[in-house]
N, C-alpha and C positions, 0 to 999 in steps of 0.2 A: 286773260280772255280768251285767246290763241296758242294755248301750251298745253300740251299732251301730259298725263302723268307717265311715271316710267313705266307703268305694266302695259299701256298702250304700246309703247315702243317696243316692249317686249313680245310682244303679240306680232308686231310687222316683222322683228328680227327672224322670229321661230318661224312664222308662214315664209318668208322668203328663202331661209333654210333649207325648210323641208322641200320649199317647190324647186328649189336649186338640185338637192339629190335626188328627188324624183324623177327630174327633168332631163339628168345627166345621160344615164342610159339610153336614150334616144340618139345619143352623138356619136356614139361608137360603132352605130352599124350591125350588120350580121355576117356570119361568116360562112362558107358552105361546110356541110358534116355530112355524116353518114350515120341514120340511125337504125339500129338492131331491134326489133320484135319478136315476138312468138307467133309463129305461123299456124299452131295447133294449140288445142285448148291443154291439153296434158302437157307441154313445155314450158319451162319455167324461165325466165331472164332474171340472173341474179348476179353475183359478184363473181361467179365463175364465168360466167360468159363474158364479161366484162374483160378478163383475163385472156380466156381465148381470141378476144377481139385485138388485144395489146401484143400477144403473141403472135397473130398473124400479120399485124403492122410490122413487126420487128422483122419479121423473115422475109418481107416483100421490101425491107429497106425504107421504111415510109414513117416519118414523124410527124405525131399529131401534136396539134397545139395544147388540145386538152380530150383525155377519155371520161368520160362521167356516166355513173350509175343514178337513176332517178327513182328507184322503185319497180319501175315499168319498163325501161327500155334503157340500150347504153347508147351514147350519144359520143361521136367521136368529132372533132371540131380540125378544120383544115385551113392552111392560110390561101389556097386557092381551088377552082374547079377542077383544074387537071389533076392536080394531088387527091381531091376527094374521089374522081372518077375511078383512078389506080387504087385507091381505098377499097372502094367499093366493091371492085373483082377481086383483090385480098382477101376480104373478108367473107366474100360470097363463097369460094373456094375453099377456105376453111369451116365455114359452119353448115354449107350445105353440099356435102360429097353428092347427093342424088339429086340433080333438078328437077326431075319429076315427083319429086315427094320432099319438097323443102319442110324445115322444120321451123325455120326463122323467115322471116320478113327484113330483107336489107334495104332501104330506102334512102335516097337522097333527100336532104332537108337543109334547114337554116338556121343555124343559133346564134344569139345574141353576143358581141364581143365584150359585154359590162367584165371590168374586173372584178376580181373575187370580192373585194372590201361592198362593194354595191351590191352584191348578190347576196352578200352576209346580212344587208340590212333590210333584204326582201326588196331591193327597187329593182324594176323590171321595165323593158320599154315596152311600149302600146305593140298591141298585136296589128297587124296591117292586115287589112283587107284582100282579097281575090285580086282587084284592078290594081294595087299598090306593090304587092309582094309577090304576084305569080302563084301560079298552081291550078289546079284542077278542077273542073266542074262536071258533075255527074247528075242527069235526071233517072229516077229510078221509077218503074212504072210498078203497082203493086197489084199482084194478082186477086182482086175483090171475087171472083168468082171461086178460086181455093179457099178463102177465109169463109164463104158461106158454104163452102162443101165440108171444110173442117168444123163449123158448128153445127152443121147437120148430122154430121159423124157424130158429135158431143150429144146431140138431142137424142138420138138413136140410142146410145148406151143410157142416157139417164131415164128413158123412156122404159128399157127393158127393166131396169133394177124395179121402177117406179110400179111395173104392172106387178112384178112379183113381189112387191110389199103388200098390194093389195090384193094378193091371190087373183087376179083376172088373168085365166088364162087364154093364149093366144095361138094362132097355129105358125108364128115365127114373124119377124120385124126384118125388114133389109129394107136400105138406103136404094133411092134409084135417082141419081143425079142431086138435086138437092130437095129432096122429098123424102119422105118416110112410108112405107108401105106396111100395115100390120093386118093379118088376117085371122078371121072370128067362125067358128062354126056357128055361132045363134047370135039372134038379135040383141038377147038382154045382156050378152058380153060387150057384145058393140055397143050398148048403150054407157055400160058401166066405163069402158076404155074414154068413151066420149066425154063422160063427165070427169074423168082423172084430168084427162089433157085440159078441159078448160080452167079446171081449178089448179094445177100445177105447173101448166105451162104457157102462160098466157102472151108466151111470144110465138106460139104455132096455133096457126089455124087449119081446122082438121074436116075433110069431106068423106061420106061415107057413102059406098056403093056396092052391088051385089056382084059377085062373083062367080059364077055357077051355084053351086049348092051351099058356098060361103060367101062371107061379107069381107069387103076390103074395105080398110080407114086409110086415108094417105092426109099425112101432116105436113104441112110445107110452113117455112118461116113468113110471120108477116111482111107486109113492105117496111113498116115503121121498124121494127124489129133488126129487117133486115138494112137498112140505113145505119140503125145503132153499132152492130156487127161491124159495118164498113169503118165505119169511124173510130169504132176501137180498135180496130185493125191497124188503120194507120197511126194512130198515137201509139199503139204499142211498137210497132217496128221502129217508129222514129226515136222512142226511149231507147231501143233495143241497140240503135245504131250509133246513138251519144256515148252507150255506156260501152259497146265495143270499140269505138274510134277513140274515145278517152282513156281506155289503158293502154292504145301503142301512142300516147303520150304526143297527138297533132295539136299545135295550138290552134286553138280557137276554132275549131269545125264549126261551119253553118250548117244548120240542117233544118229545112222550113219544108211546110208543107204546099204544096202548089196545085192546085184543085180539089178534086174530089179524090183521085186515087193515084196521086204522085207526089216524090218527094226529091227535093233540090238538095244535094248536099255537094259543098265546098271545100277544098283542104288547102287553106293557106300552105305555101311554101314547099307543099309535095309537088316534084316537077316530071316525076316517075308516073306515067297512067297508068302501067302495067302493075307497079307495088301498090298504088292509089286502089286498083281491084283488088288486089289479094287482101286488102285492108276491109272493104265492102263484103268481100265473098269469105270473110270468116264468121260473121253472123250467121247463128245455129238456130237448129230448133228442137227443144228438148219433149222427150216423148218416154211414157212408162207403159210395160206392155208385158203381159205374162208369159214365160217362156214356155214353151210346147216340150212337155215332157213324154210324149208318145213314145214307143218303141219306134214308131218311123221316123221321129224326130232324131233321137237319139242314133239312129242309123245315119241320119244326115249329117249330123253333126259329123260321125267317124267318115264323111266321106263316101261311105256303103251303099246310100240310098237317096232319093230324090227327096227333095222337102216338100213334107204334106201339104194336102191342100189348106189355104187359110191361113199360112203359116210362111215366114220371111228368114233367109240366112243372113247373119252378121258376124263380123268379127269382134273380139275383144283387144285390148291391146297388145295382148301377148302372144296374136293370130291364132287364139283359140276361136272355133264356131259355135255359134249360140243360135238354136232355132227360136224366134219369138214367134205370136201371133199378131195377126194383122190388127186385131182390134187394138185402139188405143185406149188404155185406162184413162191416164192423167196425161195433159198435155203442161209446158212449161208455163202457160199463162196462167195457171191456177196456184203457182208457186209463190209465197208470198215471201220466204226467208230461207237462208240455208248458212247454218253457222258449223264449223270444225270442234270437236271437244272431243274426249275421252271417255269409254264407256266405263261406269261405276264400278262394273264387278269384274269385267275382263282386264281393265286398263288398257283396250285396245283403240287406236284412233277411229274417229267416227265422224258423223255429218249429221246434225240434226236439221230436220226439213219441217218447214210450219207451212200448210197450205192454206185455202180459202175456207168457208163453210161447205161449198158446193163440192170441192175437192174431197174433206173431210168426210161427208157422206160417203162419196164415191169410194175412199180407201176404205171405209171400214165395211161395208157390202164384200166389196172385192178380197179383201185380207179375211173375213170371215168364213167366205167359202173356198177360199186357198191355199188356208194354213199348210206349213210345211213347203209350200210350192216356192218356186223362184219365181222373182220379179225383175225386169230387165229396165236398166234406165238407159235409152239411146240419144245419142248425139247426133244430129243430121248436120253435117258441114259441107259447104259446096256439093249438095247434091249427094254427098255418100254418107251412110250413116254407119256408127261405131256404137259397139257395148263400152258406157263407161263402167258400169257394175251391173252384176246380176245376184244381189243377196237372197236369203231367203226369209220367209216371212216367217217371222218365229211367232205372232201374236196378234190380235184384233189392234190393228192402226186406225188411227183418226185423224183430228187437225195435225196433230203434232207426231212424228217417228222419225226412226234413225235409221242410217245406213252404217252397217258396220261390216268388219271381213277383213280378207287379209289386204290391208292400205296401208300405207306408211303416213306419217304425221303431214310430209308434204304432200304427199297424194290426195289426202282429206282435205287440207286446206285448197289445193288447186280446185278440186271438185266443188267445194263449197262458194269456191269464187266463181266458177262456171254456170254453177245453178242460181247463182245470185242475180247473175250478168240478166238472165231473163232468154226468151227465145223470140222469134219470130211468128207472130200470128197468122201472115200471107206471106207465101215467096215473092220476092221481086227481080226485077232485070232492068240492067242499066239500056235506057233507049237513046240518051243523048251523051255527049261527053266533050269537053273542052278541055284544051290547054291554055293557060296563059304564061307565057315567058318571063322570066325576071327581067329581060332588059326591058319588055314594056312596061313592067311595074316599075322601074327606076326612071324609066321615062314620064310616067305620070306622077312620081313623088316629085321629080325635080318640076315640073310644070306647077303641081300645088305647092310645093315650097316658095316658088318665085311669085306665086300670085298674092301670098302670105308677105312673103315679106316687101315687097314692091308697095302692096298696101299700107303695110305698115310704114313703108319710110316716106310715103308721100303724104300721110296723115300727120307724121310727128312734125316733117318741113312746114304743113299748111298751119300748124297749131304755134309752130315757133316763130312765126314769120307772123301771125295775125295776132296771137295772145304773148308774145313776149317769152319772159321767165315764165309765167303761170300757163303757157303753153309747153314749154319745155317738162314742167312737172306732171303736164297732163300726159306728155311723150313716156316718161319714165312712169307713170300709173299703168299707161298701157302697156309696155313692155313687161308690167310684174303680170298684169292680166294675163297675158301670154303664158308668161312662167305658170303661173297656177293652173290654168288651164290647160295644160300640157302634162302639169305633176298630177292633176286630179285624174285623167285620162290612163296615165299610167299606173296609178297606185289603183283604179278601178279594173285594169287589165283590160280596157274597152279595146274594142277592135276600130282602126281608124279606117276609113274609106273616102274615095273621093267626095263622096257627097258631106262626108265631114270634114275635109278639108275646107270645103267652101264654106261652110256652116263656121270653121275657125276665121275664114276669111272675114265673114258677114258679122262674126262678134267683134272685131275690131272695129270695124263701123259702126256698131250699135253702141261698144263700151264707149268709143269718145264722145257720144252725146251726152252724157252725164259729164263731162268735163266741161262741154262746150256751156251747159245750161249754168252750171256752178261759174265760171269766168263769166258770162252775161250777167247773171245775178248779182255778182261784185261789182261789175261796171255801173250797172242800175243803182247800186246802193252809192258809188263813187257820184254819180251824175246827181244824185238826191241832196248831194253832201255831206254824207256819212264820212268820219275819220277812216285813213285805210284800215286799221285794227278793227274797228266796227263793222266794216263794209265787209272784211273777209268772214267776219263771226256770223254775219247776216247771210252773207251769201250760200253760205256752206248751209245753214239752219233751213235756211227758206227752200232753196232747191231739193232740199231732201225729199219733200213729200210729193214734189212733181215727178221726181227720179224714179221713186219707189213705185208710184203710180203707173206710169210707164212701161217699166220692168217687169212688174205684177202682169199686166196684160200680155205681152209679151211672152212673157213664161207660161201663161194660160193658152196660149195660141201652140207655143213649143210642147206643151203635155199634152195636146190634141193631138199633134203629128205623132207622141211617143205612144198614145194608148192605140191610136186607131190605122197606125200607118204601117206598114212593113218593108223589111230589105234596107232597100238603100235611105228611105224616110225617116227609117229609125235611129239610123246612124247619123244622118241629119239633126233628129231632132235632140240625139243625147247629148252632142256638141254644143247644139245651138242653148239649150236648158243649163248645161255646167256654164257656157260662156258667160250668161246672164248673172247667174250666181257670183261667178269671180269677178265680173265685172263692177258689180254693186260692192265690193271691198275695196277693189284697186282704186276705183274713182272716189269715191266718198271717203273711206277711213283710210286708206293709204298716202290720197293725194292731199289731203287735209293736213297727213300728220308730216307729209315732207313741207308744205306751206306754213305750216307751225314750227316745224324746226329751223326754217329759213327767216320768217320774220315775227315769229311770236318771241323771241329774244329782244327784241329792239322796241324798247319803251316809247320812245319818241319817235314812232314813224311817221316819214311826212308823204313818201308816195310808194307807190307797190309798180312794178313791172308787168303790165297787163294789156300792154298796147293804147290804140288810141281810145280815150274815152269823150264820146261825145256829149259835152255838157252846154243845152242851152243859155246863151248869155244875151244880155241886151243889146249889145252890137253885132251879135252872129259870130263871135269868135269860138275857136276850137282848141281844146286844153287837150294834153295828154298826162298821164300818168305813165312817167318812166321805173 
């Protein structure tokens, strides 16, 4: 009646073993470390960089606990913060000879002290939020007017191509702020242009007016379309920030929208505000423009003449000047994919680019009209523009085309990675920054740990006094629940915050409710005259429906917090929901396994240790089940 088959005990043992393995990394703590990442798009961090870091530490007489390369950055772990600071200075002097033009980001960080065998099992500690680990907090303001101006510039180019396709002659197209002005000589051409705008550009609203002997058509973005542009700009900036920060290996960054035009960025574990700004400053904007190949432009490239009107001067990586036109043909937001490869004919490295439908149409028109001319791909980083490459247009291009030329395999891989990472749809500036020190985080961790530990101790003590041996069984089940909860959070690599620790303490209080229901149900069966074995079996079976109902309703509330909440509320909801699921396993399945293991072997069981059983009798006596 009260015996588990072997496979159920096997499930319990496996669950406890897995729980212990994935909980262990959280007890080793974190060690101070120095992280080396690329500060520029064309600089690659690899095993050679790791060797340079090791040589710099050796030359400075500094011994690192470990120096590792994870594919994106080199991380050196040390025993104390004093050694960490000395190591950072030594690495900076070795890798960054010119502080005005840094090629690497050397930042302070924290790494887990977990042993290698746990790391080999992919057992990692939970990420700690900003309030527990310390780090930096930034509020960024997105320049929405710049996003609208950029979109207007793109519409101006699209209108120019559309009017040319339909053979609608005009006297010039110019962008004036966030509106586009087109001049026409007669009213018939004006009407044809208005119909074209209405048919092909529903996002624009057009107003015409006489302008002397000519007519002027002014097109501007509709309010609802402007809102969509702003929303898309904000989302694209958030995605780009994720890509850039993830490349640097910052553990679990928090990037959230706040209001209509602001983004909150939290970088836990990063204590150096200046380096954190460098990380955010790496966000780049990509543009494709035609190279100005006029004689005046060539003279400007040689430095013997001024830059022609309507063009700008930028430098390639090797320092050579390139004069490009101001008009942006295509921006990075039209790019959907970039993959390195080899040209089938020349076997030279290349980069295959894929753009969206609108970008494909622009590229077809531009390439058809500019065959054998050069098109430059520019990267704007930290307010400075750089020509990544300026290949010659060999044939008519479409949605898919390639960049080839004098580039190495590594350069092709780096260029493809940079192009895939995306670009900012609008510039941003930091309007608020806060630094939370590790000492405050350690204090928060201690307070949270004490709240969970004392809550657990008081619950176990009360259950032991009130329910005797069954209370101790409930305490062990509660400990298993906490073990599984921490293990699941670690496996999911969830971020633990102060609200999450509060949810953990609450989960303990709610998890014991299931054991209280079971114990009281067993007592009720004993009061009704059932034998101890029958009372245990009925107590667990009949309490299950009540436990399931109560946990499902609580889980629904937790799912609502998870779906509609944000920030700390979501952190609370995640731990709350996982705690409910683990409590149903530990309070019912595991605790019954303990009871069955202890009492199920006894065929002639006369009493159970479940505290005082108030059994009504004719003389009002009280009996006990010991």
